[in-house]
C-alpha positions as CSV (number, residue, x, y, z in Angstrom):
1,M,141.3,-80.8,118.0
2,T,142.6,-78.0,120.0
3,P,140.8,-74.7,120.3
4,Q,143.6,-72.9,118.4
5,S,143.2,-75.3,115.4
6,I,139.5,-74.8,115.3
7,V,139.8,-71.1,115.3
8,F,142.5,-71.3,112.7
9,L,140.4,-73.4,110.4
10,V,137.3,-71.2,110.8
11,L,139.5,-68.1,110.0
12,L,141.0,-69.8,107.0
13,V,137.6,-70.7,105.6
14,L,136.2,-67.2,106.2
15,I,139.2,-65.5,104.6
16,V,139.0,-67.8,101.5
17,L,135.3,-66.9,101.1
18,L,136.0,-63.2,101.7
19,L,138.8,-63.2,99.1
20,A,136.6,-65.0,96.6
21,L,133.8,-62.4,97.2
22,V,136.2,-59.4,96.8
23,D,137.7,-60.9,93.6
24,R,134.2,-61.6,92.2
25,L,133.0,-58.1,92.9
26,L,136.1,-56.2,91.8
27,R,137.3,-58.2,88.8
28,P,134.8,-57.0,86.1
29,T,135.2,-53.3,86.9
30,L,139.0,-53.6,87.3
31,R,139.3,-55.4,84.0
32,G,137.3,-52.7,82.3
33,L,139.5,-50.0,83.9
34,L,142.7,-51.7,82.9
35,E,141.6,-52.4,79.4
36,E,140.7,-48.7,79.0
37,L,144.0,-47.5,80.5
38,A,146.5,-50.0,79.2
39,G,144.9,-51.1,76.0
40,L,146.9,-54.3,76.0
41,P,145.2,-57.6,76.8
42,V,148.4,-59.1,78.2
43,A,148.9,-56.2,80.6
44,T,145.3,-56.5,81.8
45,D,145.7,-60.2,82.5
46,F,149.0,-59.5,84.3
47,Y,147.6,-56.8,86.5
48,L,144.5,-58.9,87.4
49,R,146.6,-61.8,88.4
50,S,148.9,-59.6,90.4
51,F,145.9,-58.1,92.2
52,L,144.6,-61.6,93.0
53,L,148.0,-62.7,94.3
54,V,148.3,-59.7,96.5
55,I,144.9,-60.0,98.1
56,V,145.4,-63.8,98.6
57,L,148.8,-63.2,100.3
58,V,147.5,-60.4,102.5
59,G,144.5,-62.6,103.6
60,F,146.7,-65.6,104.4
61,A,149.2,-63.4,106.2
62,G,146.4,-62.1,108.4
63,V,145.3,-65.6,109.2
64,L,148.8,-66.9,109.9
65,G,149.7,-63.8,112.0
66,A,146.6,-64.0,114.2
67,G,147.5,-65.4,117.6
68,H,145.1,-67.7,119.4
69,S,147.2,-69.1,122.1
70,D,145.1,-67.4,124.8
71,L,142.2,-69.8,124.3
72,K,141.9,-72.6,126.9
73,D,140.4,-76.0,126.4
74,G,137.3,-75.0,128.4
75,A,136.7,-71.7,126.6
76,H,133.2,-70.5,126.1
77,L,131.7,-70.0,122.6
78,M,132.0,-66.2,122.9
79,E,135.7,-66.4,123.4
80,Y,136.0,-68.3,120.0
81,V,133.8,-65.6,118.4
82,W,136.0,-62.8,119.7
83,S,139.2,-64.7,118.6
84,V,137.8,-65.1,115.1
85,A,136.7,-61.5,114.9
86,G,140.2,-60.4,116.1
87,G,141.7,-62.5,113.3
88,L,139.6,-60.9,110.6
């Protein structure tokens, strides 16, 4: 595996975990807010799904848009760490 693919996979896993955490933390309070404001269960479900779709697309756009072409085959571990941090 190339260094670029390793960094891409690490970023992808981290983004998926981060998105799951954000969704898990915000969904209950967002559901309560939407139920209070809209009063329609169908609207609440729609807005929650829309919110999830937006954060997933933004997260994946960040991973796909991060460039890692500057890593060489003999790169040190710290270069990988900085590349992953730059992608987040």
